[in-house]
MARNUDREN-721574 format. One line per 4 residues: number of its first residue (from 0); for each residue z, x, y of C-alpha. Coordinates in steps of 0.02 Angstrom, whole numbers, always signed. Each point is the difference from the previous one (the first is absolute). Example, Ala and Ser with C-alpha at 12.3 -4.5 7.8 and 13.67 -1.06 7.14 Angstrom:
2
0 = +390,+615,-225 | -33,+69,+172
END
This chain:
532
0 = -672,-969,+721 | -47,+182,-24 | +83,+162,-55 | +60,+24,+180
4 = +120,-144,-31 | +76,+92,-149 | -10,+184,+49 | +84,+96,+141
8 = -93,+25,+162 | +13,+177,+72 | +137,-51,+121 | +98,-82,-143
12 = +16,+162,-100 | +128,+62,+125 | -60,+181,-9 | -131,+43,+131
16 = +8,+186,-47 | -87,-17,-168 | -183,+42,-24 | -24,-147,-117
20 = -33,-128,+136 | -112,+116,+103 | -123,+52,-137 | -130,-138,+24
24 = -104,-31,+156 | +45,-185,+1 | +187,+40,+1 | +43,-103,-154
28 = +156,+43,-97 | -83,-24,-169 | -163,+43,-88 | -127,-123,-69
32 = -131,+16,-136 | +112,+78,-132 | +10,-19,-188 | +178,-9,-68
36 = +45,-4,-185 | +175,-20,-68 | +42,+125,-137 | +139,-85,-95
40 = +102,+124,-103 | +15,+188,+13 | -113,+32,-150 | -145,-89,+86
44 = +27,+96,+162 | +25,+168,-83 | -158,-15,-106 | -106,-43,+152
48 = +80,+138,+104 | -34,+128,-137 | -185,-45,-8 | -16,+2,+189
52 = +85,+170,+24 | -101,+80,-141 | -161,-51,+88 | +45,+93,+160
56 = -80,+166,+45 | -2,+140,+126 | +28,-56,+179 | +70,-170,-47
60 = +171,-50,+69 | +151,-65,-97 | +155,-54,+95 | +159,-75,-71
64 = +177,-47,+46 | +139,-46,-120 | +185,-36,-17 | +10,+94,-165
68 = -125,+107,-93 | +19,+62,-179 | -137,+128,-32 | +11,-25,-189
72 = -27,-189,+7 | -156,-40,-100 | -131,-112,+75 | -84,-37,-167
76 = +66,+105,-144 | +23,+187,-32 | -95,+113,+117 | +2,-125,+143
80 = +164,+51,+82 | -13,-46,+184 | +50,+174,+57 | -135,+80,-108
84 = -131,-127,+54 | +33,+35,+184 | +6,+188,-29 | -167,-3,-89
88 = -73,-99,+144 | +62,+131,+123 | -73,+139,-108 | -170,-91,+6
92 = +5,+11,+190 | +69,-173,+39 | +112,+6,+154 | +165,-66,-68
96 = +142,-40,+121 | +160,-93,-42 | +165,-55,+77 | +149,-28,-115
100 = +170,-56,+57 | +113,+152,-20 | +130,-118,-74 | +183,+25,-41
104 = +82,+94,-143 | -47,-45,-179 | +186,-21,-36 | -7,-152,+113
108 = -142,-75,-103 | -136,+55,+120 | -144,+119,-26 | +20,+159,+103
112 = -42,+122,-140 | -152,-97,-62 | -71,-14,+174 | +28,+186,+30
116 = -88,+43,-162 | -146,-114,+41 | -27,+89,+165 | +14,+174,-76
120 = -128,-36,-137 | -125,-71,+123 | +19,+146,+120 | -41,+125,-138
124 = -164,-92,-32 | -52,+3,+182 | +61,-171,+54 | +142,-38,+118
128 = +145,-119,-24 | +138,-5,+130 | +176,-61,-37 | +31,-116,+145
132 = +178,-42,+57 | -52,-60,+173 | +99,-161,-21 | +148,-86,+79
136 = +165,+53,-82 | +22,-95,-162 | -183,-50,-3 | -149,+50,-105
140 = -188,+13,+6 | -49,-142,-115 | -188,-17,+33 | -113,+13,-153
144 = -181,+31,+44 | -148,+101,-64 | -161,+23,+100 | -160,+69,-78
148 = -141,+46,+121 | -166,+65,-66 | -107,+116,+105 | -174,-75,+12
152 = +47,-146,-116 | +101,-122,+108 | -42,-143,-117 | +124,+78,-123
156 = +143,+9,+125 | +156,-93,-55 | +183,-15,+47 | +143,-56,-110
160 = +154,-81,+78 | +144,-89,-85 | +162,+22,-92 | -47,+124,-137
164 = +64,+179,+14 | -84,+146,-89 | +150,+23,-112 | +88,-49,-161
168 = +33,-179,-56 | -154,-66,+91 | -132,+16,-137 | +24,-171,-81
172 = -124,-138,-38 | -2,-188,-26 | +92,+15,-166 | +149,+74,+93
176 = +56,+116,-137 | +42,+130,+131 | -58,+174,+48 | +28,+128,-139
180 = +46,+124,+137 | +156,-90,+56 | +143,+19,+120 | +161,-94,-41
184 = +40,-168,+78 | +138,-124,-39 | +32,-28,-186 | -86,-171,+3
188 = -168,+87,+22 | +14,+107,-157 | -57,+180,-28 | -176,-32,+70
192 = +24,-124,+143 | -139,-129,+12 | -73,+10,+175 | -97,-127,+103
196 = -92,+64,+154 | -153,-26,+111 | -117,+116,+97 | -151,-46,+107
200 = -169,+88,-8 | -79,-8,+174 | -182,+33,+43 | -88,-17,+166
204 = +56,+39,+178 | +184,-20,-46 | -11,+169,-88 | -9,+79,+172
208 = +156,-94,+53 | +98,+63,-150 | -59,+177,+35 | +58,-20,+181
212 = +174,-46,-63 | +5,+161,-102 | -64,+105,+145 | +131,-67,+119
216 = +137,+58,-117 | -86,+164,-44 | -19,+47,+184 | +181,-41,+45
220 = +59,+161,+88 | +184,-23,-44 | +79,+120,-128 | -16,-62,-179
224 = +190,+1,-12 | +142,+8,+126 | +118,+80,-126 | +34,+185,+38
228 = +34,+30,-186 | -165,-77,-52 | -94,+97,+131 | +83,+162,-56
232 = -47,-38,-181 | -179,-33,+53 | -12,+172,+80 | +87,+91,-143
236 = -113,-81,-130 | -157,+11,+109 | -22,-189,-7 | -138,-79,+103
240 = +89,-59,+157 | -146,-44,+113 | -155,-106,-24 | -170,+85,-3
244 = -138,-78,+104 | -95,-143,-81 | -189,-11,+9 | -63,-127,+129
248 = +13,-180,-55 | -172,-65,-53 | -68,-168,+59 | +68,-153,-87
252 = -94,-60,-154 | -124,-141,+29 | +53,-182,-25 | -14,-53,-181
256 = +97,-161,-25 | +80,-157,+70 | +180,+56,+23 | +86,+26,+166
260 = +143,+125,-20 | +140,+42,+119 | +113,+148,-35 | +183,-41,+31
264 = +133,+134,+12 | +182,+39,+27 | +61,+155,+90 | +178,+19,+64
268 = +45,+49,+175 | +31,+182,-46 | +146,+66,+101 | -61,+180,+17
272 = -181,+56,+7 | -63,-181,+9 | -165,-40,-82 | -138,+30,+128
276 = -99,-143,-78 | +151,-117,+2 | +126,+66,+130 | +101,-161,-7
280 = -36,-29,-184 | -112,-136,-70 | +46,-167,-79 | -173,-72,-33
284 = +46,-43,-181 | +143,-110,+61 | -106,-69,+141 | -148,-32,-115
288 = +107,-98,-122 | +82,-97,+140 | -167,-55,+73 | -75,-48,-168
292 = +156,-95,-54 | -13,-112,+153 | -160,-69,-79 | +73,-27,-175
296 = -12,-181,-55 | -23,-8,-189 | +53,+152,-105 | +70,+174,+30
300 = -21,+107,-156 | +101,+162,-2 | +17,+146,-119 | +130,+122,+63
304 = +110,+140,-62 | +148,-53,+106 | -8,-162,+104 | +156,+52,+92
308 = +82,-30,+170 | +30,-169,+82 | -69,+71,+163 | -167,+36,-81
312 = -17,-164,-96 | +46,-100,+156 | -185,-21,+44 | -32,-68,-176
316 = +149,-118,+19 | -64,-61,+169 | -168,-42,-79 | +87,-100,-137
320 = +106,-95,+126 | -149,-39,+112 | -117,-61,-138 | +78,-112,-133
324 = -150,+14,-118 | +4,+190,-2 | +53,+85,-163 | +47,+180,-40
328 = -23,+89,-167 | +76,+174,-14 | -16,+120,-147 | +131,+138,+5
332 = +84,+121,-122 | +122,-91,-114 | +122,+146,+11 | +23,+133,+136
336 = -69,+169,-47 | +172,+82,-12 | +152,-54,-100 | +136,+94,+95
340 = +166,-81,+49 | -44,+19,+184 | -190,-10,-3 | -7,-160,-102
344 = +101,-108,+120 | -82,+88,+147 | -170,-56,-64 | +58,-175,-42
348 = +84,-34,+166 | -161,+20,+97 | -96,-117,-115 | +136,-131,-18
352 = +17,-15,+188 | -189,-10,+24 | -24,-131,-135 | +144,-103,+67
356 = -86,-3,+170 | -165,-55,-77 | +82,-136,-105 | +97,-68,+147
360 = -166,-22,+87 | -108,-59,-145 | +113,-59,-140 | -103,-39,-155
364 = -158,+57,+88 | +54,+181,-31 | -25,+70,-175 | +42,+179,-51
368 = -49,+80,-166 | +17,+161,-96 | -125,+63,-128 | +10,+60,-180
372 = -129,+66,-123 | -40,-82,-167 | +137,+101,-83 | +129,-75,+118
376 = +30,+158,+102 | +21,-23,+187 | -148,+56,+106 | +40,+97,+158
380 = -94,-82,+143 | -52,+136,+123 | -145,-96,+79 | +3,-44,+185
384 = -116,-149,+17 | +0,-157,+107 | -129,-141,+0 | +19,-140,+129
388 = -93,-163,-27 | -136,+94,-95 | -64,+62,+169 | +99,+154,+55
392 = +39,+132,-130 | +99,+160,+19 | +31,+146,-117 | +69,+172,+36
396 = +152,+112,-13 | +115,-115,+99 | +135,-106,-79 | +85,-155,+68
400 = +154,+95,+61 | +67,+77,+158 | -46,+178,-48 | -184,-44,-15
404 = -1,-102,+160 | +94,+121,+113 | +48,+168,-75 | -123,+81,-121
408 = -183,+44,+25 | -103,-136,-86 | -183,-52,-12 | -68,-170,-50
412 = -166,-93,+9 | -21,-178,+60 | -162,-72,-70 | -97,-151,+61
416 = -159,-48,-93 | -145,-78,+96 | -45,-98,-158 | +81,-167,-29
420 = +51,-47,-176 | -102,-155,-48 | +138,-60,-116 | +103,-46,+153
424 = -117,-28,+148 | +138,-49,+122 | +183,+39,+8 | +125,-141,-30
428 = +73,+6,+175 | -170,-34,+78 | -12,+164,+92 | -181,+19,-51
432 = +20,+178,-60 | -9,-31,-187 | +38,+119,-141 | -85,+170,+3
436 = -75,+82,-153 | +95,+165,+4 | +173,-74,+28 | -29,-139,-128
440 = -65,+119,-134 | +140,+125,+28 | +132,-135,-22 | -88,-72,-153
444 = -19,+170,-84 | +186,+33,+17 | +53,-176,-48 | -113,-8,-152
448 = +81,+156,-70 | +179,-56,+30 | -23,-179,-59 | -125,+44,-137
452 = -103,-145,+65 | -174,-31,+67 | -44,-62,+173 | -52,-161,-82
456 = +179,-24,-60 | +53,-47,+176 | +17,+169,+84 | -140,-26,+124
460 = +90,-135,+99 | +155,+74,+85 | +112,-151,-35 | -43,-10,-185
464 = +12,+190,-13 | +180,-14,+58 | +31,-124,-142 | -92,+105,-131
468 = +112,+150,+38 | +156,-109,-10 | -56,-74,-166 | -42,+167,-79
472 = +168,+76,+52 | +98,-153,-58 | -86,+2,-170 | +35,+185,-28
476 = +182,-17,+56 | +21,-147,-119 | -76,+100,-144 | +128,+137,+25
480 = +141,-126,+17 | -54,-77,-165 | +13,+164,-95 | -185,+47,+13
484 = -48,-124,-135 | -184,-39,-20 | -147,+80,+90 | +36,+85,+164
488 = -63,-110,+143 | -140,+70,+109 | +46,+90,+158 | +103,+149,+56
492 = +104,-87,+133 | +189,-14,+0 | +96,-94,+133 | +89,+130,+105
496 = +189,+7,-20 | +92,+150,+74 | +90,+102,-134 | +185,+37,+20
500 = +16,-128,+137 | +190,+4,-12 | +2,+184,+48 | -108,-32,+150
504 = +105,-148,+56 | +154,+111,-2 | -88,+127,+109 | -60,-136,+118
508 = +178,-64,+14 | +59,+170,+61 | +19,-12,+190 | -74,+173,+24
512 = -141,-15,-128 | -128,+28,+137 | +77,+173,+25 | +5,+39,-186
516 = -178,-42,-47 | -165,-17,+89 | -130,-99,-98 | -137,+101,+82
520 = +71,+163,-65 | +28,+94,+162 | +148,+113,+39 | +149,-72,+91
524 = -26,+2,+186 | -191,+6,-16 | -36,-187,-9 | -138,-24,+125
528 = +0,-164,+93 | -188,-9,-8 | -103,-108,+117 | -136,-99,-85
END
């Protein structure tokens, strides 16, 4: 078996208009010879990003997209505000170009004003950041990428892709005491919400693929917004409403590692001014998961902000039904991010339905956990990670929910390592593929933190890892039930139990609940029946 058995062939992407599958002479839909490193926690990512941006000079190229950008968010202490860091880069002669989702009103808990301010500050320094509302109604641009290209120094080129925005709340570390520059979440997360997240650092030819994703969006000729009021405001305030020309894309960096990487995306079928690079949309994230899940035999390890929608988890449920030895571990937020009387049940409905579908298929082979820090405060899980049989690994901006698979713009990376992990030379189902180093090490790094255990404690083997997680969570739950007497058991895992379940059951019992709430957060009448 090879990576072609796990990754999408060009015809399987379902979007022949994209440049991604036409960039290489051999016509492959992925790049080989890459080096991929997981950057677990925002503090790790931000520190590396700061060092990398500060090393850039005149003629270098910095590209970024984001869902939200807070220019005053510090990467590593005072004087390292992301807005100031990017402005100083532009003043040094770095070509800085960004795309931020224009967003909705701040009064609706979005980030319109912050994104506007980010763009204005960067423009004054000589950079360019467009506020991009070229989305399907009710959708958002959710991609989070940064590309750094170095003129004459391609060995330094790097791209960052994952779930971490350049904004508040994200700068947390393994202690999970939270970002001091905080935005409010539900009361359970406290004044400085602990935050768990993952970004990938990519080097090698894949950097050119990530840059191509940015360029496709940058060169979209459609107006940045369809709203007449927004367009009037742009003209009155002299906002940048058209993209300047980018310098030519340089050749891809040389191969430097053993990782094959395929970029997976979601774009909606935009009703007006369709994307020229995806005129019928793109569902390669959904298709990529679906293909990989057909090969799952031992363990699916998930970390996800939502894990919503029975339609989306159906492919996970099919894998569980087809393979009786397959197990699923999911790490999700213990509490939805908002406490409101409508938003709380809206969040819970999507997850309750999805988990019910998984448990009907897998019963006790499905285990779902929340996280807490050593002080007992819930940790908000914002990571979007999936590892299947320690072979296929995915990380990106996409969640396991309908929005991410049909409606918003998303970007993820599927990674297949050429190196086998010698600790498990063959997979238990006899497929001959065996565990791969990158996928195995990513799962172990995340599991070691949550269980506060070593690989030697049983985490390496997928079956015993399932039991280690169950034991750690049971011990911590029992310690709380016993009044917290004695030393706190190791581990940060709590068995997931939906809060205020009675409220959600009442909503579910309402015959018209599907008209009252939409777990994927879209306006009434805008629920896209997406094709995977």
